[in-house]
N, C-alpha and C positions, 0 to 999 in steps of 0.2 A: 454747271456744278461749281459751287463756291470751295475754292480750296485754300488752304492757309500754309504758308511756310513755317514750320516749327523748327527751333534750332536743335541740331543733333547733340545727343548726350554722349560722353565718353569718360573714361577714367582719367583722373588727373594724376600726375607723377606721385603726388603725396598719397592719394587713395591706393595706387598700386603698391607702393612701398609698404603701406598699412596692412594690405592683404597678404603680401608675401611674408611679413612679419607675423601674421596671425598663424599662417600655414607652418612657418618654421616652428613656432611655439607648440602647436599641435603635434607635429612630428616629434619634437623633443620630448613631450609628454607621453607619447605612445611608445617610443622606442624602448625604454625601459622595461615596459610590460611586454612588449615583444620578446625581448631577450630574456626576461624572466620565465616567459612561457616555453621558450626554447630549451632553457637550462632545466626547467622542470621535466621536460620530455627526455632530455639527455640523462637526468638523474634516475628516471624511472627505467630507462633502457639499461643503464648501468647496474641498478640493482637486480634487474632480470638476468643479466650476464653473471653477476655474483651468484645467484640462485642456481643457475644452470652449471656452474663450476661446482658448487657444493654438492649437487646432485651427482656429477661425475666423480667426486672423491668418495661418496657413499657407495656407488656403483663398484669403484674399485675395492672398497672395504668388503663389500658383499662378494665379489669375485675371488679375492685372495685371502681375506680374514684380517686384513690391517689397512690402516690409511697409508697412502703413498709416502714414502720417505723422501725428504728434502733432497738428499744427496748421500753418497758413501764418503765417510770421513773417519779413518782410524785414529785411535788415540796415539799420541806420541810415545807412550810407554808400552804399547802393544808388541807382542813377539813379531819379529820381522815376517814370519810366515803368515800372519794375520793383517799385514798392511798392504792393501791392494785397493783397487777401485777409484783411485784419485782422478778427479776430472771427468768422471762419468755423468751421464745426463740427469737432470734434475726431476723433481715431482711432475713437472709439467709435461714432461715427454711420457710418463708413465700413465697419464690419464687419456691419452690420445683415442684409445678404443672407445671411450665412454662419452666423447664429445663429437661422435661421428667422424672420426679421423682414424679409423681402423687400419686403412692401407698404409698411413704414415706412420701409425704405431708399429706396425710390422717392421718397419725399417730401422727402428731404434734398437741398438744393442747396448744393453745396461752394464755390460762388463767392458765396454770400449770407451775411451775418452770422447766427449761430446764433439770436439773440434776435428776428430777424424772421420766423422760421418759426412756423407755428401752434402754440398752445399744446398742442393735443392731439398734436402731433409731439414737442415737446421735453420733454414731461412723462411719456412712456412709460418705464416702468422694467422692463426684461426681468428675470426671475428670475436669470438667469446673472450680472448685474451685482452681486448681493448676497451678502456672507458671512452664513451663518446665525447665526454666533456674535455678530454686531454688530446685525443688523436682521432677525431671523427673523420672517416673516409680515407685513412691512410694505412700503409702496410709498412710500419717502421722496423728498420733493421739496425742493429748496433754492432759494434766492432770491439773485439777484445784483443788486445796486443799480447801475443804469447812469445816466450823466449824458448827455442828449441835447439836441439843439437842435430846436425847432420854431418855426414861423412864427406869430406871434400879434398880437393887438391890430388895428390898423387901424380904419377908420370914417371919420367926418367930424366936423370942428370945428364950433362953432356958425355959423361964417361960411359954412359948406358946403365949405370946402376939404378934400380928402381927406387922410387919415392912412394911409401906407403900411404894410403889416405889417412887423414886425420881429421878427428872431431872438430867442428866449428859451430860456435853458438851465433844463430840468427833469429832476427825479429820476424814473426808471422802475424798478420792481421787476419783474424777469423771473424767473418760476419755471422750474425744469428739474429733470430726473430726476438722482438721485444714484447713485453707483457706488462699489464698495468696491475697485476694482482700478486700477492706474495703469500706464502704459507706462514702460518704462525709458529715461530720457532720457540716462543715462550718470553720469559723475562731474563733479567740479568742476575738472578740469584745465584747460578753456578759459578759466577765470576768470569773474568776477562783478563787474566794476567799472564797467560801462557802454560798454566798448569794442566795436566791431563783431564782435570775435572771441569775445565771451562766449557761454556755453553756451545762453543762451535764445534766441539769434537763429538765423535759418534755416541750417542745414547745419552748426552747430558742435557739436551735441550728440554725445558719444561713445557713446551708447548705440545702441538698435535702433529704437525708436519715438520720434522726435525732431522738433523744430520744423524746417520745411524752408522754402526761399525758393520763392515761386510764380513760375510763367510767366504773365505778365501780357498780356491783349490788351484794349485800350481801357480799361484801369483795372480789368479783372475776371481773378480768378484762375482759369485753365483747367486748370492741371495743375502738380505738383510739380516744381521743377527739381533738387532733390535726392532721390535714391532709395536706400534702404537695402535691399540683396538679401542673399540667403543668401551670396554671395560676398564681400560687404562685412564679413562677421563673420570676420575673419582669425585671431581668437584661437580659434575653434572654436565651433560651434553647441552643443555639450555644456558649454561653459565660460563662457557668456555669459548674463546675464538678458534675458528677453523683457519680462516685466512682472511685478508682484507686488502684494501687498496694500498699500494706502496707509494712512499713519497718520492717524488722526482721534482727537482726545482726546474722552473721554466727555462733557466739558462744551462740546464744539464741534459736537455732531451737527446737522446741517442748518444750520451757521453758515459764513458766509464768514470768513476765507480758507481755512480748513481742509477745509471740506465744501462745495464749490462745485459747481453744475451741471455734471454731466460732459460736456456738449457745448460748454461755454464755451471757445472757442478763444482768447480774450483772455487768460485766467487760466491760465497754465501748470500750477500745481498741482491744477486741476481734473481733469486727466486724466493726468498724468505724475509721477514722483518721481526723485530721484536717490541715490546711494549712494557711498560712499568716505571718505576722510579729510575730516573736517568734517561728515559726515552719517552717523552710525551708525543701526542699526535701533532703532526705538523699543521701549522695553520695557514693553509693555502700554499700556492706554487711560488711564492717569493719569500718563504720562511727561511731566514738566514741562519737560524739557530737550530733547526731540525738536522738530524743525523741521516746518513745513508742506511742506517738500520731502522729508520722510523717509518711508521705507517703514515699516510697521508694522501690527499686528493686534491683535485681542483674544482671541487663542488664547493659553492658558498656555504659555510655553516656545517660541514661534518665529512664523515668518512664512512664508507660502507663497509661492514664486516659480515661474513657468514660465521654463524655459531655452528658448533658441532652437531646440533640437531637439524641443521639444514635451514633454519630460520636466516633471515636477512635483517641487520639493524644499521641505524644510522647514527653515529657517535659525534658529539659535539668536540671540536679539537680542545676545548677547555676541560674535558673530562678529567678528573683527578687521576694522577699517575698510580696512586695505589689501588684505586679501581681498576685501572687498565692492567696492572700487574696480576691482580686477582682474576681477571678474565683471561689474560695471556697463560696463566700457569694452570695446568689441568690438574694439579694434585696438592695445592698447598693449603687445603681445607679452609680457604676464605671465599665462601660462596658470595657472590653478588646477586641479589634478586633484582631482575631487570623488569621495569614497569611495562606492561604491554602497550 
C-alpha cells in the first residue's frame, strides 16, 4: 500500500491569540446581557415583595380598622399625662402576623421600647424585608447606639459610712434587623422647624403610615390616638403612596442614620421616608445629594412604590418633585392621574 507522509497541522501562536481575543470579545458582549437579565429577575422579585408587604398592610387595616402607625410620638406641647410610648416598635413589627410571622408578632409589646425586647426578637429579618438588588442572600443587622442611665457605684467608705448608688450615663449598642422598604410619611408641608405642628410629631404627617399620638394610661401607650383609614385618603387610593423603597447609600450599608434597625421607633428614617419639593427620589446608590429621608433604590432607572390600593409602580428618579409631593400627600386635593 502506498502511503504518504503529510505534514501535521497545528495552531500558530498568532492564531491562538486571535481565537482567545475573539472569545474575550464574545464574553464581553454577553456579560452585560447576563447582568441585565439577572437584574430584571431581581427587580421582579423586589416588586413581588413590595406587593406582599402592601397586602400585609391591607390585612392589618381589615383586622383593626386602620393602617399600621409608623410609631408613637407625642407632640411637645401635649399634656405630660399624654406623653408616653417613646422608642416603641415601628409599623414593621405590627404587620408580623400578616407576613406569616405570627409567633414573632406575639413577642412584640407595643407599649415597651423596641430595644428592651429580646435580641432574638429584634434581629429577625424576614425575606420580605429585603430587596434582592441590594442585599440578596444576606441577613443584615444594624446597630443603634443608645445612651441610657444605670444605677452604679455604692458601697462603704473606710469609716463604714454607706455610699448610695448613683445614676451613671452609659452607651449601649443595640442590634436590630434592617429593612429596604419604608412607609410613606408624607411631604414636608407641615414644616420641620421644631414646632408642635412639624411632620415628625404625632398626627402631623400627610402620608399614610405616619407618626401618631398615643393614648396613655399610667404612662403606658395602650393605643394610637390618630388613625389613618382608607377613608382618610381623600385624594384616592390609586393616587397615593403607601410605602416604597428607601434610599441607602452604598457607603452607608448597616450604618446609622441611613440604615438604622427597622423596629427603632425613636429614629423616624428607620422605617419611613418622605417625598415632594425638597426631597426628590435618589438617583442610585451613589447619589450624594439625596437625604436620609429620601426614597430610592439600587435598581437602574427607578424606585418601586406600593400605592394605597395595593398596586405596585416603578417611578423614574427624575419624576418631578411636585408630582411626588401630590402622591405622598393623602389629602392635598392635587390628584395625579397615573398612566396604566
